[in-house]
C-alpha positions, 0 to 999 in steps of 0.5 A: 044426786042433789040440787046444789042451788037449793037442797029442798027444791024438787028436781023438775023430773023426779021418779023415786024408787025404793031401794028395798024393792030392788032385788038381784034380778034386774027390774025394768022401769020405763019413765017419760016426762010429762008437759010440766016436767019438760017445761021445767027441764027446758028452764034448767037446761036453758034450751028453747023446748024439750019435746020429749024425754023418756028412758028405759032403766034396769035396776039391780042390786050391786054388792050388798047395799048398792044399786046398779042403774043401767039404761037408755035415755032418749030426748028431743030438744029445740035449742037456739043456733049459736050463729043465727039464734034460730031454733035447731032440733036435736036428738039425744040417744045415750046409754048410761050406767051408774052405781048408787050406794047409801050415804056413808058407805065404804063402797063410795070411798076411793082407797089410795095408798097415799092420802095426799094423792087421788088417781082417777082413770078417765076411761074407767067407771065412775065412782059410785053416787051416794043416796040418802034415805031409802030411795033413789031418784031415777028421774033425776039420774035420767035427766042428768045423763040427758043433760050431759049429752046436750050439744053446747054449741048447736048450729043450724046445718049449712050455717057458718061464721063467714060474716065475722072476721076477728082481724087479719095480719095484713090489715092496719089497726087504727089503734096505736101500738102500746109499745110505741112509746117504749121504742125510744127508751134505751137502757144505760 
């Protein structure tokens, strides 16, 4: 869970939780983004506005050193319609489940019989995410799961691409055929 553009930059929505405070019994954490954090998320997600972002997260130990983060994220966004560019409101309501392990943990490695091939099950669980130090940023994890649920092509209801026609087979193009010059060539 790192920002690839600038590792020193703080994510717009952050809520660090000390791993040492997490026990085998699940702990419930409720997080919500404030105005400043929602503006930062809107910039990162390239949407017009993030009206709300909240999550209820359950944290528990996983195996010896890992932490299981499970919860529900809810968000309300305003995006630009891909047809008219008018504002379109959308709602996100997603469940998530992620395992975090300390950096360098053997639990994060995929054990394969052949070192040259890695087999991943697309329907199976995700690989554990590594964290550095003694804390996991729950806010950043919630923001990532919300970002994955954003509709990449929002469209206002009832709006279609009716006015734009690429080309039709029966219409004549004014451009010359690039292969027309080759029609008189014959191979000897």
